[in-house]
C-alpha positions as a printed Julia matrix, in Angstrom:
84×3 Matrix{Float64}:
  74.13  115.78  110.17
  70.31  114.26  110.35
  71.13  110.55  110.54
  67.09  110.13  110.77
  67.53  107.66  107.82
  70.64  105.75  107.16
  73.33  104.52  109.64
  75.97  107.94  110.21
  78.77  108.14  108.4
  77.51  105.51  105.89
  77.21  106.25  102.72
  78.85  109.18  102.18
  80.56  108.78   99.05
  76.8   109.13   97.49
  76.55  112.44   99.45
  79.39  114.03   97.79
  78.99  112.79   94.18
  75.27  111.46   93.44
  76.52  110.91   90.05
  78.69  107.64   90.81
  81.3   109.39   89.05
  83.82  108.26   91.85
  83.04  104.87   91.12
  84.31  105.5    87.75
  87.11  107.22   88.25
  88.78  104.48   91.26
  88.0   101.66   88.72
  90.3   103.48   86.25
  93.12  104.42   88.85
  93.1   101.18   89.84
  93.65   99.62   87.02
  96.74  102.48   86.12
  98.13  101.46   90.09
  98.05   97.81   88.58
 100.77   98.61   85.98
 102.42  101.11   88.2
 102.35   97.85   90.09
 103.79   96.46   88.12
 106.57   98.97   87.02
 107.44   99.56   90.84
 108.33   95.92   91.44
 110.21   94.92   88.47
 111.37   99.08   89.03
 112.97   97.19   92.54
 114.69   94.03   90.91
 111.25   92.49   91.88
 109.62   90.19   89.54
 106.05   92.8    88.89
 103.47   90.98   87.0
 104.13   87.36   85.53
 100.88   86.23   83.62
  97.55   85.55   85.64
  98.45   84.76   88.97
  98.53   85.19   92.43
 101.77   87.23   92.78
 100.76   89.41   89.65
  97.05   89.86   91.13
  99.03   90.77   95.23
 100.98   93.42   92.65
  98.3    95.44   90.71
  97.03   95.26   94.43
 100.14   96.94   95.9
  99.92   99.84   92.79
  96.75  100.17   93.11
  96.13  101.05   96.44
  99.44  102.84   96.15
  98.0   105.07   93.15
  94.06  105.14   95.16
  96.0   106.81   98.22
  98.2   108.95   97.08
  95.05  110.79   95.02
  92.63  110.76   97.17
  95.48  113.08   99.28
  95.58  114.57   96.89
  92.63  115.69   95.26
  90.81  115.13   98.67
  89.14  119.0    99.55
  91.44  120.01  102.82
  90.42  123.0   105.1
  87.84  124.08  107.76
  84.98  124.4   105.46
  85.18  120.81  103.51
  82.63  118.61  104.04
  83.11  114.95  105.79
């Protein structure tokens, strides 16, 4: 890897998807994750999304992190010849 133009490891998402579609996909998955977070918290007996407040933001972030981690674990190419 040629690291002369920028520090190594930075801008890896841009190297794989120069069109920027990764950002929009992550935003969409984050919105879906917020819905999943509300459903998940309600399913375990806790208050889900209760309005525009800190608790609802926490619920949405937890759901978004779960969905994004699952998506990237499944969609990431695996194997010896996969990039990064």
